[in-house]
C-alpha positions as CSV (number, residue, x, y, z in Angstrom):
1,X,-0.2,0.4,0.1
2,X,1.8,3.0,-1.0
3,X,1.0,5.3,2.2
4,X,2.2,8.8,0.7
5,X,0.1,8.5,-2.0
6,X,-3.1,8.2,0.8
7,X,-1.8,10.6,2.5
8,X,-1.2,13.2,-0.5
9,X,-5.1,12.5,-2.1
10,X,-6.2,13.3,1.4
11,X,-4.5,16.6,1.8
12,X,-5.7,17.5,-1.9
13,X,-9.5,17.1,-0.7
14,X,-9.1,18.9,2.9
15,X,-6.7,21.2,2.7
16,X,-6.5,22.2,-1.1
17,X,-10.3,21.2,-1.9
18,X,-9.6,19.3,-4.9
19,X,-11.5,16.5,-6.3
20,X,-8.8,13.3,-6.9
21,X,-10.9,11.0,-9.0
22,X,-8.5,12.6,-12.0
23,X,-4.9,12.1,-10.4
24,X,-2.2,10.3,-12.2
25,X,1.6,9.9,-12.3
26,X,3.5,11.7,-14.9
27,X,7.3,11.3,-15.5
28,X,9.9,12.5,-13.1
29,X,13.9,13.2,-13.1
30,X,16.8,10.8,-11.4
31,X,15.6,11.9,-7.7
32,X,13.5,10.8,-5.2
33,X,10.4,13.1,-5.9
34,X,7.2,11.8,-7.9
35,X,4.7,14.0,-10.4
36,X,1.1,14.1,-10.7
37,X,-1.4,15.6,-13.1
38,X,-4.7,16.2,-11.4
39,X,-7.2,17.0,-13.9
40,X,-10.7,18.4,-12.2
41,X,-14.0,20.2,-14.0
42,X,-11.3,21.6,-16.9
43,X,-9.0,22.6,-14.8
44,X,-4.8,20.8,-14.4
45,X,-2.8,21.2,-12.0
46,X,0.5,19.2,-11.1
47,X,1.4,17.4,-7.6
48,X,4.6,17.0,-6.0
49,X,5.3,14.6,-3.8
50,X,8.3,15.1,-2.2
51,X,9.7,12.9,0.3
52,X,10.9,15.0,3.3
53,X,14.6,13.5,4.6
54,X,15.4,13.0,0.9
55,X,13.8,16.2,-0.9
56,X,13.9,19.5,0.5
57,X,10.4,21.7,-0.2
58,X,11.7,24.4,1.5
59,X,14.5,25.5,-1.2
60,X,12.0,24.7,-4.0
61,X,9.8,27.7,-2.8
62,X,12.4,30.0,-1.3
63,X,14.0,29.4,-5.0
64,X,10.2,29.9,-6.4
65,X,9.6,33.4,-5.0
66,X,13.2,34.4,-5.7
67,X,13.5,32.9,-9.7
68,X,9.8,34.7,-10.0
69,X,11.3,38.5,-8.6
70,X,13.8,38.1,-11.3
71,X,10.9,37.8,-14.2
72,X,12.1,34.2,-14.4
73,X,8.6,31.8,-15.3
74,X,8.6,29.1,-12.5
75,X,5.0,27.2,-11.8
76,X,3.0,29.2,-9.4
77,X,2.8,27.3,-5.6
78,X,-1.1,27.5,-5.5
79,X,-1.2,25.3,-2.2
80,X,1.6,23.8,0.0
81,X,2.3,21.4,2.9
82,X,6.1,21.7,4.0
83,X,5.7,19.3,6.6
84,X,4.7,16.3,4.0
85,X,6.6,17.6,1.3
86,X,3.2,18.4,-0.9
87,X,2.9,20.9,-3.0
88,X,0.0,22.0,-5.9
89,X,1.9,23.7,-8.4
90,X,0.6,25.6,-11.6
91,X,0.4,23.3,-14.8
92,X,2.9,23.8,-17.5
93,X,1.9,21.6,-19.9
94,X,4.1,19.1,-22.0
95,X,6.0,21.2,-24.1
96,X,9.5,20.4,-23.1
97,X,11.9,21.3,-25.2
98,X,13.4,17.4,-25.4
99,X,10.3,16.9,-27.3
100,X,10.4,20.2,-29.6
101,X,14.0,20.6,-30.6
102,X,14.8,20.0,-34.1
103,X,17.8,21.6,-35.9
104,X,15.7,24.5,-37.3
105,X,14.2,25.6,-34.0
106,X,17.5,24.8,-31.7
107,X,19.2,28.1,-32.1
108,X,16.1,30.3,-31.1
109,X,15.1,28.1,-28.3
110,X,18.1,27.7,-26.8
111,X,18.7,31.2,-27.1
112,X,15.8,32.1,-24.9
113,X,17.4,29.5,-22.2
114,X,20.7,31.0,-22.5
115,X,19.5,34.6,-21.9
116,X,17.8,32.9,-18.8
117,X,21.0,31.8,-17.5
118,X,21.8,35.4,-17.0
119,X,19.2,36.1,-14.6
120,X,19.8,33.3,-12.7
121,X,23.2,34.2,-12.1
122,X,21.7,37.3,-11.0
123,X,20.2,35.8,-8.3
124,X,21.7,36.8,-4.9
125,X,20.0,37.3,-1.9
126,X,17.0,34.6,-1.1
127,X,15.6,34.9,2.2
128,X,14.8,31.5,3.8
129,X,17.5,30.2,1.7
130,X,21.5,29.8,2.3
131,X,22.6,28.7,-1.1
132,X,25.1,25.6,-1.0
133,X,28.6,26.0,-2.9
134,X,29.5,23.7,-5.8
135,X,33.1,24.8,-4.6
136,X,36.7,22.8,-5.2
137,X,35.9,20.5,-2.2
138,X,32.2,20.0,-3.1
139,X,33.3,19.3,-6.9
140,X,36.2,17.1,-6.3
141,X,33.7,15.1,-4.2
142,X,31.6,14.5,-7.0
143,X,34.3,12.9,-8.9
144,X,35.6,10.2,-6.4
145,X,31.8,9.4,-6.3
146,X,32.5,8.6,-10.1
147,X,35.2,6.5,-9.1
148,X,33.3,4.8,-6.8
149,X,29.7,4.1,-8.5
150,X,30.8,4.3,-12.1
151,X,34.6,2.5,-12.4
152,X,34.1,0.3,-9.0
153,X,30.7,-0.4,-8.7
154,X,29.0,-0.2,-12.4
155,X,32.1,-1.7,-14.7
156,X,33.6,-3.3,-11.4
157,X,37.0,-2.7,-12.0
158,X,39.7,-2.4,-8.9
159,X,41.1,0.6,-8.9
160,X,44.8,0.5,-9.1
161,X,47.9,2.2,-7.8
162,X,48.5,3.9,-10.9
163,X,45.3,4.7,-11.6
164,X,44.6,6.4,-8.7
165,X,47.5,8.6,-9.9
166,X,46.3,9.8,-13.1
167,X,42.8,10.0,-11.7
168,X,43.9,12.1,-9.0
169,X,46.2,14.3,-11.6
170,X,43.1,14.5,-13.5
171,X,40.1,15.2,-11.0
172,X,43.0,18.2,-9.6
173,X,43.2,19.8,-13.5
174,X,39.2,19.4,-14.0
175,X,38.5,20.8,-10.3
176,X,41.0,23.8,-10.3
177,X,39.8,25.5,-14.1
178,X,36.0,25.1,-12.7
179,X,36.8,26.2,-9.1
180,X,38.3,29.7,-10.6
181,X,35.7,30.7,-12.3
182,X,33.5,33.4,-11.0
183,X,31.3,31.6,-9.0
184,X,27.3,32.8,-9.3
185,X,23.6,31.1,-8.8
186,X,23.6,28.2,-11.2
187,X,20.5,26.1,-11.6
188,X,22.5,23.1,-11.5
189,X,20.1,20.6,-13.6
190,X,19.2,23.1,-16.5
191,X,19.0,20.3,-19.7
192,X,16.5,20.1,-22.3
193,X,14.1,18.0,-19.9
194,X,13.9,21.0,-17.3
195,X,12.5,23.3,-19.8
196,X,9.7,24.0,-21.5
197,X,7.8,26.6,-24.3
198,X,4.9,28.1,-22.4
199,X,2.3,30.4,-24.2
200,X,3.5,32.9,-25.9
201,X,6.6,31.8,-26.5
202,X,8.0,32.0,-22.7
203,X,10.5,29.8,-21.4
204,X,9.3,27.5,-18.2
205,X,12.0,26.5,-15.8
206,X,11.4,22.9,-13.7
207,X,13.6,21.5,-11.1
208,X,15.3,24.5,-9.7
209,X,15.3,23.1,-6.1
210,X,19.2,22.3,-6.5
211,X,20.5,25.6,-7.1
212,X,23.8,26.4,-5.6
213,X,26.1,29.1,-5.9
214,X,28.8,27.7,-8.7
215,X,31.2,28.3,-12.2
216,X,29.7,30.7,-14.1
217,X,29.7,28.5,-17.6
218,X,27.9,25.7,-15.3
219,X,24.4,26.1,-16.5
220,X,25.9,26.9,-19.8
221,X,27.3,23.6,-20.5
222,X,24.9,21.6,-19.1
223,X,22.5,22.7,-21.9
224,X,24.5,23.2,-24.7
225,X,26.3,19.3,-24.1
226,X,22.9,17.9,-23.3
227,X,23.2,14.2,-21.7
228,X,19.2,13.6,-23.5
229,X,20.4,15.2,-26.5
230,X,23.0,15.8,-28.7
231,X,24.1,18.7,-31.8
232,X,26.7,19.0,-34.0
233,X,29.9,20.3,-32.6
234,X,29.8,23.6,-35.0
235,X,26.6,24.4,-33.2
236,X,27.8,24.1,-29.9
237,X,31.0,26.1,-30.8
238,X,28.9,29.0,-32.1
239,X,27.0,28.5,-28.8
240,X,29.8,28.8,-26.5
241,X,31.0,32.2,-28.3
242,X,27.5,33.7,-28.6
243,X,27.4,32.9,-24.7
244,X,30.6,34.5,-24.4
245,X,29.7,37.6,-25.9
246,X,26.1,37.7,-23.9
247,X,28.5,37.4,-20.8
248,X,31.3,40.4,-22.1
249,X,28.1,42.5,-22.5
250,X,26.8,42.0,-19.6
251,X,29.5,43.0,-17.6
252,X,30.3,39.4,-16.1
253,X,34.0,38.8,-15.8
254,X,34.8,36.1,-17.8
255,X,38.3,35.9,-20.2
256,X,38.1,37.8,-23.4
257,X,40.4,35.6,-25.2
258,X,38.2,32.9,-26.8
259,X,40.7,30.1,-26.4
260,X,40.3,30.5,-22.7
261,X,36.8,30.8,-22.4
262,X,36.3,27.7,-24.4
263,X,38.6,26.1,-22.4
264,X,36.7,27.1,-19.4
265,X,33.4,25.7,-21.0
266,X,34.8,21.9,-21.7
267,X,36.7,21.6,-18.3
268,X,33.4,22.4,-16.9
269,X,31.8,19.9,-19.3
270,X,34.0,17.5,-18.2
271,X,33.3,17.8,-14.3
272,X,29.5,18.0,-15.1
273,X,29.5,14.7,-17.4
274,X,31.5,12.6,-14.7
275,X,29.1,13.7,-12.5
276,X,26.3,12.8,-15.1
277,X,27.5,9.5,-15.0
278,X,27.7,8.8,-11.4
279,X,24.1,9.7,-10.9
280,X,23.4,7.6,-13.8
281,X,25.2,4.8,-12.2
282,X,23.7,5.4,-8.7
283,X,20.2,5.4,-9.8
284,X,20.8,1.7,-10.9
285,X,22.8,0.3,-8.1
286,X,21.5,2.2,-5.4
287,X,17.9,2.8,-6.9
288,X,17.6,-0.5,-8.8
289,X,16.3,2.3,-11.7
290,X,18.6,1.4,-14.6
291,X,16.6,4.0,-17.3
292,X,19.0,6.4,-17.2
293,X,22.3,4.0,-18.2
294,X,21.3,5.0,-21.5
295,X,23.0,8.5,-21.6
296,X,25.7,7.2,-20.4
297,X,27.6,6.9,-23.5
298,X,26.6,10.3,-24.9
299,X,28.3,11.9,-21.7
300,X,31.2,9.8,-22.4
301,X,31.7,10.9,-26.0
302,X,31.3,14.6,-24.7
303,X,34.4,13.7,-22.9
304,X,36.2,11.4,-25.6
305,X,35.8,14.4,-27.9
306,X,38.0,16.9,-25.9
307,X,41.4,14.6,-26.2
308,X,42.1,16.1,-29.6
309,X,42.5,19.8,-27.9
310,X,43.2,18.8,-24.8
311,X,45.7,16.0,-24.7
312,X,45.5,16.0,-20.9
313,X,42.9,14.3,-20.5
314,X,44.2,11.5,-22.5
315,X,45.1,9.0,-19.6
316,X,42.0,9.7,-18.1
317,X,40.0,8.9,-21.0
318,X,41.9,6.0,-21.7
319,X,41.5,4.4,-18.3
320,X,37.9,4.9,-18.1
321,X,37.7,3.1,-22.0
322,X,40.2,0.2,-20.4
């Protein structure tokens, strides 16, 4: 018996004054949250079930208010029971970027999303929320989690002393490059499954509850080098240069030299993709959910393709390829 679903439906009826005759699950992301669509009397809502102790509804509420104040479109919170992790949200529909993107429209849709990143980065003071920091130690810990969950548990590889030296050197290189970037507010899961096209061509932003302070290129590379959909190297390169110009026009203290900014983006991407691989592996081996394993080759391919321009990554790539 699903005790949380019983509690959720009781809350919807008693406190939100809604009929629950048409409550159906909808797809969620790689987290412990569940989502349902509730339809009643020609209206629809999205219901979030975020188990306390595993998910933080308080952060979602605080970040939502802050993002709204910056002019970002996030689902309105219509009813809430923070202690239980229940939220009734505005229904943005089904027009996820992942379902809409084509070679013909991607430049326009991504440009909207890149502009929104600048607004997110401007988010500083949030009442009732103290943002964690994606700093050197945090990013390094994620990379050693990659070793544990992907190399050791998923691939069942024993890590030799020589392997450890290669990993230590590569991880220090990657994390130093990312940690030395200007630190701003980041969404942290900014990709095609968390962005929507709304009415009037507005951009809708989902799953922002893991926002942090982190490197200025983090959200950009998460979208430009999305694990769920891929684009040509030419398109990605053009987006990097265009985003650098946006940041410089905005007054952000990023490198003026294209080569340096591209390196910042690419090394940030390596950290981001290794982190994604550990998440996908952990979902399989901790949570018995293997649905995300199919995206590991995409993340690995992004890293493999960098060795031509960044030969210092070759030892890490060869180790993983073994």
